[in-house]
Biopython code that builds the backbone (N, CA, C, O; Angstrom):
import numpy as np
from Bio.PDB.StructureBuilder import StructureBuilder

atoms = [
    (1, "MET", "N", (31.878, 39.655, -23.520)),
    (1, "MET", "CA", (31.071, 38.711, -22.692)),
    (1, "MET", "C", (31.958, 37.482, -22.371)),
    (1, "MET", "O", (32.673, 36.953, -23.222)),
    (2, "GLN", "N", (31.872, 37.091, -21.179)),
    (2, "GLN", "CA", (32.637, 35.859, -20.759)),
    (2, "GLN", "C", (32.133, 34.673, -21.475)),
    (2, "GLN", "O", (30.935, 34.561, -21.736)),
    (3, "MET", "N", (33.033, 33.757, -21.809)),
    (3, "MET", "CA", (32.708, 32.516, -22.555)),
    (3, "MET", "C", (31.604, 31.722, -21.797)),
    (3, "MET", "O", (30.641, 31.234, -22.389)),
    (4, "SER", "N", (31.796, 31.621, -20.460)),
    (4, "SER", "CA", (30.805, 30.775, -19.699)),
    (4, "SER", "C", (29.393, 31.339, -19.758)),
    (4, "SER", "O", (28.429, 30.578, -19.837)),
    (5, "ILE", "N", (29.258, 32.647, -19.720)),
    (5, "ILE", "CA", (27.947, 33.279, -19.862)),
    (5, "ILE", "C", (27.365, 33.030, -21.182)),
    (5, "ILE", "O", (26.176, 32.732, -21.291)),
    (6, "LEU", "N", (28.196, 33.145, -22.255)),
    (6, "LEU", "CA", (27.771, 32.873, -23.614)),
    (6, "LEU", "C", (27.253, 31.431, -23.775)),
    (6, "LEU", "O", (26.216, 31.195, -24.394)),
    (7, "VAL", "N", (27.977, 30.511, -23.220)),
    (7, "VAL", "CA", (27.643, 29.110, -23.335)),
    (7, "VAL", "C", (26.303, 28.843, -22.598)),
    (7, "VAL", "O", (25.448, 28.121, -23.112)),
    (8, "VAL", "N", (26.132, 29.421, -21.408)),
    (8, "VAL", "CA", (24.872, 29.271, -20.705)),
    (8, "VAL", "C", (23.691, 29.842, -21.515)),
    (8, "VAL", "O", (22.638, 29.212, -21.620)),
    (9, "LYS", "N", (23.874, 30.969, -22.047)),
    (9, "LYS", "CA", (22.761, 31.606, -22.889)),
    (9, "LYS", "C", (22.468, 30.715, -24.092)),
    (9, "LYS", "O", (21.303, 30.496, -24.426)),
    (10, "LEU", "N", (23.518, 30.192, -24.755)),
    (10, "LEU", "CA", (23.256, 29.354, -25.881)),
    (10, "LEU", "C", (22.564, 28.026, -25.451)),
    (10, "LEU", "O", (21.666, 27.536, -26.135)),
    (11, "ALA", "N", (23.001, 27.469, -24.316)),
    (11, "ALA", "CA", (22.384, 26.226, -23.826)),
    (11, "ALA", "C", (20.932, 26.403, -23.487)),
    (11, "ALA", "O", (20.144, 25.476, -23.674)),
    (12, "ARG", "N", (20.560, 27.526, -23.010)),
    (12, "ARG", "CA", (19.147, 27.758, -22.678)),
    (12, "ARG", "C", (18.238, 27.712, -23.886)),
    (12, "ARG", "O", (17.045, 27.440, -23.751)),
    (13, "LYS", "N", (18.773, 27.970, -25.051)),
    (13, "LYS", "CA", (18.033, 27.945, -26.290)),
    (13, "LYS", "C", (17.832, 26.588, -26.837)),
    (13, "LYS", "O", (16.988, 26.411, -27.716)),
    (14, "LEU", "N", (18.557, 25.609, -26.373)),
    (14, "LEU", "CA", (18.533, 24.288, -26.923)),
    (14, "LEU", "C", (17.293, 23.544, -26.401)),
    (14, "LEU", "O", (16.835, 23.754, -25.278)),
    (15, "ARG", "N", (16.782, 22.679, -27.258)),
    (15, "ARG", "CA", (15.662, 21.781, -26.881)),
    (15, "ARG", "C", (16.246, 20.710, -25.966)),
    (15, "ARG", "O", (17.445, 20.435, -26.028)),
    (16, "PRO", "N", (15.421, 20.103, -25.120)),
    (16, "PRO", "CA", (15.943, 19.085, -24.194)),
    (16, "PRO", "C", (16.757, 17.974, -24.870)),
    (16, "PRO", "O", (17.830, 17.600, -24.395)),
    (17, "GLU", "N", (16.234, 17.459, -25.976)),
    (17, "GLU", "CA", (17.021, 16.362, -26.650)),
    (17, "GLU", "C", (18.363, 16.899, -27.187)),
    (17, "GLU", "O", (19.334, 16.146, -27.261)),
    (18, "GLU", "N", (18.428, 18.163, -27.553)),
    (18, "GLU", "CA", (19.706, 18.732, -27.993)),
    (18, "GLU", "C", (20.690, 18.821, -26.823)),
    (18, "GLU", "O", (21.890, 18.603, -26.988)),
    (19, "LYS", "N", (20.168, 19.139, -25.660)),
    (19, "LYS", "CA", (21.026, 19.205, -24.476)),
    (19, "LYS", "C", (21.557, 17.835, -24.098)),
    (19, "LYS", "O", (22.719, 17.700, -23.716)),
    (20, "VAL", "N", (20.688, 16.787, -24.204)),
    (20, "VAL", "CA", (21.129, 15.444, -23.935)),
    (20, "VAL", "C", (22.226, 15.064, -24.938)),
    (20, "VAL", "O", (23.277, 14.556, -24.548)),
    (21, "ASN", "N", (21.980, 15.311, -26.211)),
    (21, "ASN", "CA", (22.991, 14.965, -27.240)),
    (21, "ASN", "C", (24.296, 15.714, -26.989)),
    (21, "ASN", "O", (25.374, 15.149, -27.172)),
    (22, "LEU", "N", (24.215, 16.946, -26.582)),
    (22, "LEU", "CA", (25.436, 17.693, -26.299)),
    (22, "LEU", "C", (26.208, 17.093, -25.098)),
    (22, "LEU", "O", (27.432, 16.961, -25.119)),
    (23, "ALA", "N", (25.435, 16.741, -24.060)),
    (23, "ALA", "CA", (26.098, 16.154, -22.871)),
    (23, "ALA", "C", (26.767, 14.819, -23.261)),
    (23, "ALA", "O", (27.882, 14.532, -22.826)),
    (24, "VAL", "N", (26.085, 14.020, -24.073)),
    (24, "VAL", "CA", (26.658, 12.732, -24.494)),
    (24, "VAL", "C", (27.927, 12.982, -25.261)),
    (24, "VAL", "O", (28.950, 12.345, -25.010)),
    (25, "SER", "N", (27.867, 13.930, -26.220)),
    (25, "SER", "CA", (29.025, 14.242, -27.056)),
    (25, "SER", "C", (30.211, 14.753, -26.170)),
    (25, "SER", "O", (31.358, 14.362, -26.389)),
    (26, "MET", "N", (29.925, 15.602, -25.202)),
    (26, "MET", "CA", (30.994, 16.126, -24.359)),
    (26, "MET", "C", (31.569, 15.000, -23.517)),
    (26, "MET", "O", (32.783, 14.966, -23.318)),
    (27, "THR", "N", (30.770, 14.089, -23.019)),
    (27, "THR", "CA", (31.275, 12.947, -22.232)),
    (27, "THR", "C", (32.144, 12.097, -23.101)),
    (27, "THR", "O", (33.207, 11.651, -22.668)),
    (28, "ASP", "N", (31.712, 11.857, -24.343)),
    (28, "ASP", "CA", (32.533, 11.017, -25.249)),
    (28, "ASP", "C", (33.903, 11.657, -25.493)),
    (28, "ASP", "O", (34.930, 10.978, -25.489)),
    (29, "VAL", "N", (33.897, 12.978, -25.706)),
    (29, "VAL", "CA", (35.189, 13.676, -25.922)),
    (29, "VAL", "C", (36.091, 13.554, -24.707)),
    (29, "VAL", "O", (37.283, 13.276, -24.834)),
    (30, "CYS", "N", (35.522, 13.761, -23.535)),
    (30, "CYS", "CA", (36.322, 13.698, -22.308)),
    (30, "CYS", "C", (36.884, 12.270, -22.072)),
    (30, "CYS", "O", (38.016, 12.103, -21.618)),
    (31, "THR", "N", (36.069, 11.264, -22.391)),
    (31, "THR", "CA", (36.484, 9.907, -22.274)),
    (31, "THR", "C", (37.645, 9.568, -23.239)),
    (31, "THR", "O", (38.623, 8.922, -22.863)),
    (32, "ARG", "N", (37.499, 10.020, -24.464)),
    (32, "ARG", "CA", (38.547, 9.825, -25.504)),
    (32, "ARG", "C", (39.868, 10.466, -25.107)),
    (32, "ARG", "O", (40.939, 9.884, -25.275)),
    (33, "ILE", "N", (39.765, 11.696, -24.568)),
    (33, "ILE", "CA", (40.975, 12.425, -24.132)),
    (33, "ILE", "C", (41.622, 11.632, -22.965)),
    (33, "ILE", "O", (42.836, 11.430, -22.942)),
    (34, "CYS", "N", (40.829, 11.213, -22.052)),
    (34, "CYS", "CA", (41.327, 10.441, -20.882)),
    (34, "CYS", "C", (42.030, 9.162, -21.400)),
    (34, "CYS", "O", (43.140, 8.835, -20.981)),
    (35, "ALA", "N", (41.365, 8.471, -22.301)),
    (35, "ALA", "CA", (41.966, 7.229, -22.842)),
    (35, "ALA", "C", (43.241, 7.519, -23.532)),
    (35, "ALA", "O", (44.184, 6.754, -23.335)),
    (36, "GLU", "N", (43.379, 8.526, -24.311)),
    (36, "GLU", "CA", (44.631, 8.840, -24.983)),
    (36, "GLU", "C", (45.725, 9.160, -23.997)),
    (36, "GLU", "O", (46.884, 8.808, -24.216)),
    (37, "GLY", "N", (45.376, 9.816, -22.923)),
    (37, "GLY", "CA", (46.379, 10.126, -21.880)),
    (37, "GLY", "C", (46.912, 8.858, -21.219)),
    (37, "GLY", "O", (48.103, 8.730, -20.939)),
    (38, "ILE", "N", (45.986, 7.925, -20.978)),
    (38, "ILE", "CA", (46.362, 6.656, -20.365)),
    (38, "ILE", "C", (47.269, 5.869, -21.378)),
    (38, "ILE", "O", (48.307, 5.316, -21.015)),
    (39, "ARG", "N", (46.813, 5.854, -22.662)),
    (39, "ARG", "CA", (47.547, 5.113, -23.698)),
    (39, "ARG", "C", (48.947, 5.696, -23.873)),
    (39, "ARG", "O", (49.898, 4.950, -24.107)),
    (40, "ASP", "N", (49.088, 7.004, -23.764)),
    (40, "ASP", "CA", (50.408, 7.631, -23.917)),
    (40, "ASP", "C", (51.425, 7.178, -22.853)),
    (40, "ASP", "O", (52.618, 7.010, -23.106)),
    (41, "ARG", "N", (50.863, 6.992, -21.639)),
    (41, "ARG", "CA", (51.745, 6.592, -20.538)),
    (41, "ARG", "C", (51.913, 5.091, -20.400)),
    (41, "ARG", "O", (52.798, 4.633, -19.676)),
    (42, "ASN", "N", (51.064, 4.303, -21.094)),
    (42, "ASN", "CA", (51.119, 2.861, -21.047)),
    (42, "ASN", "C", (50.940, 2.298, -22.464)),
    (42, "ASN", "O", (49.838, 1.892, -22.832)),
    (43, "VAL", "N", (51.953, 2.275, -23.209)),
    (43, "VAL", "CA", (51.938, 1.968, -24.647)),
    (43, "VAL", "C", (51.304, 0.573, -24.896)),
    (43, "VAL", "O", (50.556, 0.422, -25.861)),
    (44, "SER", "N", (51.576, -0.419, -24.074)),
    (44, "SER", "CA", (51.154, -1.780, -24.344)),
    (44, "SER", "C", (49.852, -2.139, -23.617)),
    (44, "SER", "O", (49.496, -3.315, -23.535)),
    (45, "ILE", "N", (49.144, -1.137, -23.093)),
    (45, "ILE", "CA", (47.944, -1.406, -22.362)),
    (45, "ILE", "C", (46.776, -1.878, -23.286)),
    (45, "ILE", "O", (46.644, -1.447, -24.432)),
    (46, "THR", "N", (45.975, -2.751, -22.738)),
    (46, "THR", "CA", (44.854, -3.289, -23.496)),
    (46, "THR", "C", (43.639, -2.329, -23.380)),
    (46, "THR", "O", (43.568, -1.538, -22.439)),
    (47, "GLU", "N", (42.720, -2.400, -24.307)),
    (47, "GLU", "CA", (41.487, -1.598, -24.252)),
    (47, "GLU", "C", (40.688, -1.853, -22.983)),
    (47, "GLU", "O", (40.102, -0.927, -22.421)),
    (48, "LYS", "N", (40.660, -3.103, -22.528)),
    (48, "LYS", "CA", (39.946, -3.448, -21.294)),
    (48, "LYS", "C", (40.582, -2.753, -20.116)),
    (48, "LYS", "O", (39.850, -2.254, -19.261)),
    (49, "HIS", "N", (41.926, -2.685, -20.010)),
    (49, "HIS", "CA", (42.559, -1.987, -18.931)),
    (49, "HIS", "C", (42.355, -0.461, -19.032)),
    (49, "HIS", "O", (42.266, 0.221, -18.011)),
    (50, "ILE", "N", (42.285, 0.050, -20.216)),
    (50, "ILE", "CA", (41.993, 1.488, -20.380)),
    (50, "ILE", "C", (40.596, 1.794, -19.794)),
    (50, "ILE", "O", (40.436, 2.744, -19.028)),
    (51, "VAL", "N", (39.623, 1.003, -20.153)),
    (51, "VAL", "CA", (38.268, 1.166, -19.668)),
    (51, "VAL", "C", (38.273, 1.026, -18.135)),
    (51, "VAL", "O", (37.618, 1.820, -17.459)),
    (52, "ASP", "N", (38.973, 0.065, -17.582)),
    (52, "ASP", "CA", (39.036, -0.074, -16.169)),
    (52, "ASP", "C", (39.631, 1.152, -15.455)),
    (52, "ASP", "O", (39.148, 1.587, -14.410)),
    (53, "LYS", "N", (40.705, 1.690, -16.067)),
    (53, "LYS", "CA", (41.323, 2.909, -15.494)),
    (53, "LYS", "C", (40.475, 4.115, -15.558)),
    (53, "LYS", "O", (40.481, 4.914, -14.621)),
    (54, "ILE", "N", (39.716, 4.301, -16.652)),
    (54, "ILE", "CA", (38.768, 5.390, -16.768)),
    (54, "ILE", "C", (37.658, 5.240, -15.726)),
    (54, "ILE", "O", (37.267, 6.228, -15.102)),
    (55, "ARG", "N", (37.138, 4.012, -15.525)),
    (55, "ARG", "CA", (36.161, 3.852, -14.497)),
    (55, "ARG", "C", (36.705, 4.151, -13.099)),
    (55, "ARG", "O", (36.043, 4.773, -12.268)),
    (56, "GLU", "N", (37.890, 3.699, -12.880)),
    (56, "GLU", "CA", (38.518, 4.037, -11.528)),
    (56, "GLU", "C", (38.639, 5.540, -11.341)),
    (56, "GLU", "O", (38.328, 6.061, -10.270)),
    (57, "ARG", "N", (39.092, 6.245, -12.383)),
    (57, "ARG", "CA", (39.152, 7.695, -12.241)),
    (57, "ARG", "C", (37.834, 8.341, -12.028)),
    (57, "ARG", "O", (37.735, 9.294, -11.255)),
    (58, "ALA", "N", (36.806, 7.861, -12.685)),
    (58, "ALA", "CA", (35.493, 8.443, -12.547)),
    (58, "ALA", "C", (34.921, 8.186, -11.115)),
    (58, "ALA", "O", (34.333, 9.075, -10.501)),
    (59, "ILE", "N", (35.110, 6.986, -10.633)),
    (59, "ILE", "CA", (34.662, 6.595, -9.258)),
    (59, "ILE", "C", (35.424, 7.454, -8.235)),
    (59, "ILE", "O", (34.833, 7.991, -7.298)),
    (60, "ARG", "N", (36.721, 7.570, -8.430)),
    (60, "ARG", "CA", (37.512, 8.331, -7.492)),
    (60, "ARG", "C", (37.113, 9.811, -7.458)),
    (60, "ARG", "O", (37.042, 10.438, -6.401)),
    (61, "LYS", "N", (36.862, 10.327, -8.630)),
    (61, "LYS", "CA", (36.409, 11.731, -8.740)),
    (61, "LYS", "C", (35.025, 11.917, -8.085)),
    (61, "LYS", "O", (34.788, 12.890, -7.369)),
    (62, "LYS", "N", (34.129, 10.969, -8.347)),
    (62, "LYS", "CA", (32.768, 11.022, -7.787)),
    (62, "LYS", "C", (32.803, 10.977, -6.280)),
    (62, "LYS", "O", (32.116, 11.747, -5.609)),
    (63, "SER", "N", (33.612, 10.065, -5.745)),
    (63, "SER", "CA", (33.684, 9.931, -4.282)),
    (63, "SER", "C", (34.369, 11.162, -3.650)),
    (63, "SER", "O", (34.043, 11.557, -2.530)),
    (64, "HIS", "N", (35.300, 11.742, -4.372)),
    (64, "HIS", "CA", (35.971, 12.957, -3.890)),
    (64, "HIS", "C", (34.956, 14.095, -3.814)),
    (64, "HIS", "O", (34.955, 14.859, -2.849)),
    (65, "ASN", "N", (34.077, 14.214, -4.843)),
    (65, "ASN", "CA", (33.056, 15.276, -4.792)),
    (65, "ASN", "C", (32.096, 15.074, -3.647)),
    (65, "ASN", "O", (31.637, 16.047, -3.050)),
    (66, "LEU", "N", (31.791, 13.875, -3.337)),
    (66, "LEU", "CA", (30.839, 13.596, -2.215)),
    (66, "LEU", "C", (31.419, 13.989, -0.940)),
    (66, "LEU", "O", (30.660, 14.346, -0.039)),
    (67, "GLU", "N", (32.756, 13.962, -0.752)),
    (67, "GLU", "CA", (33.409, 14.313, 0.511)),
    (67, "GLU", "C", (33.349, 15.852, 0.777)),
    (67, "GLU", "O", (33.327, 16.299, 1.924)),
    (68, "VAL", "N", (33.326, 16.600, -0.282)),
    (68, "VAL", "CA", (33.414, 18.061, -0.156)),
    (68, "VAL", "C", (32.184, 18.652, 0.440)),
    (68, "VAL", "O", (32.104, 19.868, 0.612)),
]
sb = StructureBuilder()
sb.init_structure("model")
sb.init_model(0)
sb.init_chain("A")
sb.init_seg("    ")
for serial, (resi, resn, name, xyz) in enumerate(atoms, 1):
    if name == "N":
        sb.init_residue(resn, " ", resi, " ")
    sb.init_atom(name, np.array(xyz, "f"), 0.0, 1.0, " ", f" {name:<3s}", serial, name[0])
structure = sb.get_structure()
């Protein structure tokens, strides 16, 4: 069975609050990975600038999706 089909079947069995918790956790992991990537390329960057860059990426991605 394909992984995506398995994930969908498992997600259907979750209660709504479990789905929200899972989404929040996944967003947190993605944000941390993004922050680490920025930090690796900009060793002396401040936390505020990291947050700003993550917001810029999210806004850029969101606006790109709206164009499609």
